[in-house]
C-alpha positions in Angstrom: -82.1 -36.1 188.1 -83.9 -38.4 190.5 -85.6 -36.8 193.4 -83.4 -36.8 196.6 -84.5 -38.2 199.9 -86.3 -35.2 201.6 -84.5 -33.6 204.5 -87.5 -31.9 205.6 -91.0 -32.7 206.3 -93.9 -32.5 203.9 -95.0 -29.3 205.7 -91.7 -27.6 205.5 -91.2 -28.5 201.8 -94.5 -27.0 201.0 -93.7 -23.8 202.8 -90.5 -23.7 200.8 -92.3 -24.1 197.6 -94.8 -21.8 198.4 -92.2 -19.2 199.4 -90.1 -19.7 196.2 -93.3 -19.0 194.0 -94.0 -15.9 196.2 -90.3 -14.7 195.9 -90.3 -15.2 191.9 -93.5 -13.3 191.7 -92.1 -10.4 193.6 -88.9 -10.4 191.6 -90.7 -10.3 188.3 -93.9 -8.4 189.0 -92.9 -5.9 191.5 -89.1 -5.3 191.2 -89.5 -5.9 187.5 -86.5 -8.1 187.4 -86.1 -10.2 184.1 -88.0 -13.4 184.2 -85.0 -15.4 182.9 -82.8 -14.1 185.6 -85.5 -14.6 188.2 -86.2 -18.0 187.6 -82.6 -19.1 187.6 -82.0 -17.2 190.8 -85.0 -18.4 192.7 -84.2 -22.0 191.4 -80.7 -21.8 192.7 -82.0 -20.5 196.2 -84.8 -23.1 196.3 -82.3 -26.1 195.6 -80.3 -24.9 198.5 -82.9 -24.4 201.0 -84.9 -27.4 200.1 -81.7 -29.7 201.1 -80.3 -30.7 197.8 -76.5 -31.1 198.3 -74.5 -28.1 197.3 -72.4 -30.3 195.0 -75.7 -31.7 193.4 -77.1 -28.2 192.9 -75.7 -27.5 189.2 -76.8 -30.9 188.1 -80.4 -30.1 189.5 -80.6 -27.0 187.7 -79.2 -28.3 184.4 -81.3 -31.4 184.5 -84.6 -29.4 184.4 -83.3 -26.6 182.1 -81.9 -29.1 179.6 -84.7 -31.5 179.7 -87.2 -28.6 178.9 -85.0 -27.1 176.2 -84.6 -30.8 174.6 -88.5 -31.0 174.5 -89.2 -27.5 173.4 -86.3 -25.9 171.5 -86.7 -27.9 168.4 -90.5 -27.8 168.5 -90.5 -23.9 168.7 -87.6 -23.4 166.3 -89.2 -25.6 163.7 -92.6 -24.5 164.3 -92.0 -20.8 164.0 -90.0 -21.0 160.8 -92.8 -23.0 159.3 -95.3 -20.3 160.6 -93.2 -17.4 159.3 -93.1 -19.0 156.0 -96.8 -19.5 155.9 -97.1 -15.9 156.9 -95.0 -14.3 154.5 -96.4 -16.4 151.5 -100.0 -15.8 152.5 -100.9 -19.2 153.5 -102.0 -18.2 156.8 -104.3 -15.6 155.3 -105.7 -18.3 153.0 -106.4 -20.7 155.8 -107.9 -17.9 158.0 -110.0 -16.7 155.1 -111.5 -20.2 154.3 -112.1 -20.9 158.0 -114.1 -17.6 158.3 -115.9 -18.1 155.0 -117.1 -21.5 156.2 -117.9 -20.5 159.8 -118.6 -16.6 159.5 -117.0 -13.7 161.3 -119.0 -14.0 164.3 -117.7 -17.7 164.8 -114.2 -17.1 164.1 -112.9 -18.1 167.5 -115.1 -21.2 167.5 -113.6 -21.9 164.2 -110.2 -21.8 165.5 -110.9 -24.0 168.4 -112.7 -26.6 166.3 -109.5 -26.8 164.1 -107.2 -27.1 166.9 -109.2 -30.0 168.4 -109.0 -31.9 165.2 -105.2 -31.0 164.9 -104.6 -31.6 168.6 -105.9 -35.3 168.3 -102.2 -36.6 167.6 -99.9 -33.6 168.0 -98.6 -32.3 171.5 -99.8 -29.0 173.0 -96.7 -27.0 172.4 -95.9 -28.2 168.7 -99.6 -27.7 167.8 -99.8 -24.2 169.4 -96.7 -23.0 167.5 -97.9 -24.3 164.2 -101.1 -22.6 164.7 -99.7 -19.1 165.7 -99.7 -17.4 162.4 -103.3 -18.5 161.8 -104.4 -17.2 165.2 -102.8 -13.8 164.7 -104.0 -13.5 161.1 -107.4 -13.9 162.4 -107.1 -11.6 165.3 -105.6 -8.9 163.1 -108.6 -9.0 160.6 -111.4 -8.7 163.2 -109.8 -6.8 166.1 -110.6 -7.1 169.7 -108.4 -8.8 172.3 -106.0 -11.6 171.1 -107.6 -13.9 173.9 -110.8 -14.1 172.2 -109.0 -16.2 169.4 -105.9 -17.4 170.9 -107.6 -19.2 173.8 -110.1 -21.4 172.2 -107.3 -22.7 170.1 -104.9 -23.3 173.0 -107.5 -24.7 175.1 -108.4 -27.1 172.5 -104.6 -28.4 172.4 -104.5 -28.4 176.1 -107.8 -30.5 176.6 -106.7 -33.1 173.9 -103.2 -33.4 175.2 -104.1 -34.0 178.9 -107.4 -36.1 178.4 -107.3 -38.1 175.2 -105.3 -41.0 174.2 -103.0 -41.6 172.3 -101.1 -38.7 174.2 -98.7 -40.2 176.5 -100.1 -39.0 179.6 -103.6 -40.5 179.6 -102.2 -43.6 177.9 -99.6 -44.0 180.8 -102.1 -43.3 183.2 -104.6 -45.9 181.6 -102.0 -48.5 181.5 -100.9 -48.0 185.1 -104.5 -48.4 186.3 -105.1 -51.5 184.2 -107.6 -50.0 182.0 -108.4 -50.3 178.1 -106.8 -47.5 176.0 -109.6 -47.7 173.4 -112.2 -47.2 176.0 -110.3 -44.3 177.3 -110.2 -42.9 173.7 -114.1 -43.3 173.4 -114.8 -41.9 176.8 -112.1 -39.1 176.8 -112.8 -37.6 173.5 -116.3 -36.5 174.0 -115.5 -35.2 177.6 -112.4 -33.3 176.1 -114.9 -31.6 173.7 -117.5 -30.6 176.1 -114.9 -29.6 178.7 -113.2 -27.5 176.0 -116.5 -25.9 174.9 -117.3 -25.1 178.6 -113.9 -24.3 180.3 -112.2 -22.8 177.4 -114.4 -21.4 174.6 -117.0 -20.0 176.7 -114.6 -18.7 179.3 -112.4 -17.0 176.4 -115.6 -15.1 175.2 -116.2 -13.8 178.5 -112.8 -12.9 179.6 -111.8 -11.6 176.3 -114.1 -8.9 176.4 -112.7 -7.7 179.8 -108.9 -8.1 179.4 -107.6 -6.6 176.1 -104.4 -8.0 174.7 -102.9 -7.0 171.6 -101.6 -9.3 168.9 -97.8 -9.3 169.4 -95.4 -8.3 166.6 -92.3 -10.0 168.1 -92.6 -13.3 166.2 -94.2 -12.4 162.8 -94.1 -8.7 162.6 -96.9 -6.4 161.6 -99.5 -7.1 158.8 -98.0 -9.0 156.0 -97.9 -7.1 152.8 -94.4 -7.9 151.5 -95.2 -10.8 149.1 -98.8 -10.7 148.7 -98.3 -8.3 145.5 -95.4 -10.0 144.1 -96.7 -13.7 144.1 -99.9 -15.5 144.1 -100.9 -17.2 147.4 -100.8 -20.9 147.8 -104.2 -22.8 147.7 -106.2 -23.7 150.6 -105.6 -27.5 149.8 -101.8 -26.8 149.8 -101.8 -25.1 152.9 -104.1 -27.7 154.6 -101.6 -30.4 153.4 -98.8 -28.8 154.9 -100.6 -28.6 158.2 -101.8 -32.3 157.9 -98.3 -33.5 157.3 -96.8 -33.2 160.6 -100.3 -34.4 162.2 -100.0 -37.6 159.7 -96.6 -38.4 160.8 -97.0 -37.8 164.5 -100.3 -39.9 164.5 -98.4 -42.7 162.6 -95.7 -42.6 165.3 -98.3 -42.7 167.9 -100.3 -45.5 166.6 -97.0 -47.8 166.0 -95.7 -46.8 169.6 -98.9 -48.0 171.1 -99.1 -51.2 169.0 -95.4 -51.9 170.0 -96.0 -51.0 173.8 -99.0 -53.1 174.0 -97.4 -56.1 172.4 -99.4 -56.3 169.3 -96.5 -55.2 167.2 -92.8 -56.3 167.1 -90.4 -53.5 167.3 -88.2 -53.9 164.1 -85.8 -51.7 162.2 -88.6 -50.8 159.8 -91.0 -50.1 162.4 -88.4 -48.1 164.4 -87.6 -46.0 161.1 -91.2 -45.1 160.6 -91.4 -44.1 164.3 -88.5 -42.1 164.0 -90.1 -40.1 161.0 -93.1 -39.6 163.2 -91.2 -38.0 166.1 -92.4 -34.5 166.6 -89.2 -32.6 165.9 -88.4 -34.9 162.8 -92.1 -34.5 161.7 -91.7 -30.8 162.0 -88.4 -30.7 160.2 -89.8 -32.8 157.3 -92.9 -30.4 157.0 -90.6 -27.4 156.9 -88.4 -28.9 154.1 -91.5 -29.5 152.3 -92.9 -26.1 152.8 -89.5 -24.7 151.5 -89.8 -26.9 148.4 -93.6 -26.2 147.5 -94.1 -22.7 148.5 -90.7 -21.2 149.2 -90.5 -19.9 145.6 -93.2 -17.3 146.4 -90.4 -15.8 148.7 -87.8 -15.6 146.3 -84.6 -17.3 145.9 -83.1 -19.9 148.4 -81.2 -17.2 150.0 -84.2 -15.0 150.6 -85.9 -17.9 152.0 -83.2 -18.6 154.3 -83.1 -14.8 155.3 -86.9 -15.2 156.2 -86.2 -18.3 158.3 -83.3 -16.8 159.9 -85.3 -13.7 160.9 -87.9 -15.9 162.4 -85.4 -17.6 164.9 -83.9 -14.4 166.5 -87.2 -13.3 168.5 -87.8 -16.8 169.9 -84.5 -16.8 171.8 -86.1 -15.2 175.0 -89.0 -17.5 174.8 -87.0 -20.5 174.6 -84.7 -19.4 177.6 -87.6 -18.4 179.7 -89.3 -21.7 179.1 -86.1 -23.7 179.9 -85.8 -21.8 183.1 -89.4 -22.4 184.0 -88.5 -26.3 183.4 -85.5 -25.5 185.6 -87.7 -24.2 188.4 -90.3 -27.2 188.3 -87.4 -29.5 188.1 -85.8 -28.4 191.3 -89.0 -28.6 193.1 -89.4 -32.3 191.8 -85.7 -33.1 192.8 -86.1 -31.4 196.1 -88.5 -34.4 196.9 -91.6 -32.4 197.4 -93.7 -34.8 195.2 -92.4 -37.8 197.0 -93.1 -36.6 200.4 -96.6 -35.5 199.1 -97.5 -38.7 197.8 -96.3 -40.7 200.7 -98.3 -38.5 203.0 -101.5 -38.7 200.7 -101.4 -42.4 200.1 -104.7 -42.8 202.1 -107.1 -39.9 202.0 -110.3 -41.9 202.9 -112.0 -40.0 199.8 -113.9 -41.6 196.9 -111.4 -42.7 194.4 -112.5 -40.2 191.9 -112.2 -37.2 194.3 -108.9 -38.7 195.7 -107.6 -38.8 192.1 -108.4 -35.2 191.4 -107.1 -33.8 194.8 -103.8 -35.8 194.5 -103.1 -34.7 190.8 -104.0 -31.2 191.8 -101.7 -30.9 194.7 -98.8 -32.4 192.6 -99.5 -30.1 189.9 -99.6 -27.0 192.0 -96.4 -28.0 193.9 -94.1 -29.0 191.1 -95.5 -27.8 187.9 -95.4 -30.6 185.6 -98.7 -32.0 184.4 -97.1 -35.2 183.2 -95.5 -35.8 186.4 -98.7 -35.2 188.3 -100.7 -37.4 185.9 -98.3 -40.4 185.9 -97.5 -40.2 189.7 -101.1 -39.9 190.7 -102.0 -42.9 188.6 -99.2 -45.1 190.2 -100.2 -43.9 193.7 -104.0 -44.8 193.5 -103.6 -48.0 191.3 -103.8 -50.4 194.2 -107.0 -48.5 195.2 -108.4 -48.9 191.8 -107.4 -52.6 191.7 -109.1 -53.3 195.1 -112.4 -51.8 193.9 -112.6 -53.9 190.8 -113.4 -51.0 188.6 -114.2 -51.8 185.0 -112.7 -50.2 182.1 -115.4 -47.2 181.7 -114.9 -46.2 185.4 -110.9 -46.4 185.0 -111.4 -43.9 182.0 -113.2 -41.7 184.4 -110.3 -41.9 187.0 -108.0 -41.0 184.3 -109.9 -37.9 183.3 -110.1 -37.0 186.9 -106.4 -37.3 187.2 -106.0 -35.4 183.9 -108.4 -32.8 185.4 -106.5 -32.2 188.4 -103.2 -32.2 186.5 -104.6 -29.4 184.3 -105.7 -26.9 186.7 -103.6 -23.9 188.2 -100.9 -23.7 185.8 -98.6 -21.0 187.3 -94.9 -20.0 187.5 -93.3 -23.4 188.1 -95.1 -24.8 184.8 -92.9 -24.1 181.7 -96.1 -24.2 179.6 -97.2 -21.0 181.6 -94.1 -19.1 180.2 -94.5 -20.5 176.7 -98.0 -19.1 176.7 -97.0 -15.8 178.3 -94.3 -15.0 175.8 -96.1 -16.1 172.7 -99.2 -14.2 173.3 -97.2 -11.2 174.6 -98.8 -11.0 178.0 -97.0 -10.0 181.3 -97.0 -12.4 184.3 -100.0 -10.8 185.9 -102.3 -10.9 182.8 -101.1 -14.8 182.3 -102.1 -15.4 185.9 -105.4 -13.7 185.4 -106.3 -15.3 182.1 -104.4 -18.6 181.3 -104.2 -19.9 184.7 -108.0 -19.3 185.2 -108.7 -20.9 181.9 -106.7 -23.9 182.4 -108.4 -24.2 186.1 -112.0 -23.9 184.4 -110.9 -26.7 181.7 -109.7 -29.0 184.2 -112.7 -28.4 186.6 -115.2 -28.8 183.7 -113.5 -32.2 182.8 -113.8 -33.3 186.5 -117.4 -32.2 186.7 -118.2 -34.4 183.7 -116.4 -37.3 185.0 -118.5 -36.9 188.2 -121.5 -37.0 186.4 -120.7 -40.0 184.2 -119.7 -42.0 187.3 -123.4 -43.3 188.2 -123.7 -44.1 184.6 -120.7 -46.1 184.5 -121.7 -48.0 187.7 -125.2 -48.6 186.5 -124.0 -50.4 183.6 -121.1 -52.2 185.6 -118.3 -51.0 183.5 
């Protein structure tokens, strides 16, 4: 649903947004009302108070809820089934053992993060995280300590790659809007994302993981897997790695073809569209799941027993999907209310250097309406005239995109569906998630922004 024409001024809209977030936190953290019920209730109240016509409130609610479910439900469903299959056949243990054997016990969190950086190059944050969950949980159970020590390096790697590095859609769309070169954006964004991950995610996880203990949840994959280990041989490392690389390869193919078609290098034909369909994330995960059933399902037992394992994996994620969808509903209401439109109109000329202006606007949009993608693309469109007027080269445009992505990453909180996804996957309550995930996203974004600032004189010196 498109944003309405704001009926309140920017200041009033921001107060409404702040009041809605405060009310939500009180309902969930103080009154202990279920998060799903709280999100729907606050979304409805916010829509009415913000001036969305009463007749349009149901559409506004369902647009955010349905849009988020459409993006998340299939990924989470197929991903969790694949993860459960890897778990019960011992595939996750094989991959974990191999990683630890190569990197050593002390570097287990680093190994998970590096693996996630590689897998995160073409795959979206939520899809990558779901597929990696059994590996993260297996390593965490083996060595003990807080789950944060193992989960955040991997989750932060997926977040960094998704926000900063082409061919992910956010940085690609921003680069195109600013008139830059996607190839240069990749060459600049990749090392920045890796360094920002190391400082803002990996080092932070080592620090906070020793101060806040989060136990490995049993909701998704149960306790330690002993059921099939004694009855059937575990799959080989190459086989497990191949299953994880299969969706990565399919999605990468889709991304490359889409980029070539959008840039005019390749013409969209029936064949090209068919290949792109195979590489759509839900389809790629479905193909991977079917392949896993075919090649390792026999280790579980009959087809009926495999179906029972997959069916059991779906039950626990209903709460996760519904709460994530409700989080998308809340963010969607904030966008529909016109908060983003009012803010961008009022922030059109801040009189700041372009790099700082990009970061500030993206941060304000991220905090006010939750969606990192909306914050990234809206900010790029807003500052594109300024970038054009300053005649920036491709190198500096890439740094502006990184500054926008940094602002669109910081301060993930209750109006961000990703906040709820992480909270429920890792078994953390809202207070723990704010103290850990929100801070990690902020340190990650700030690290990327600082790197862009440090590289800006270098780009200016070479005239790029």
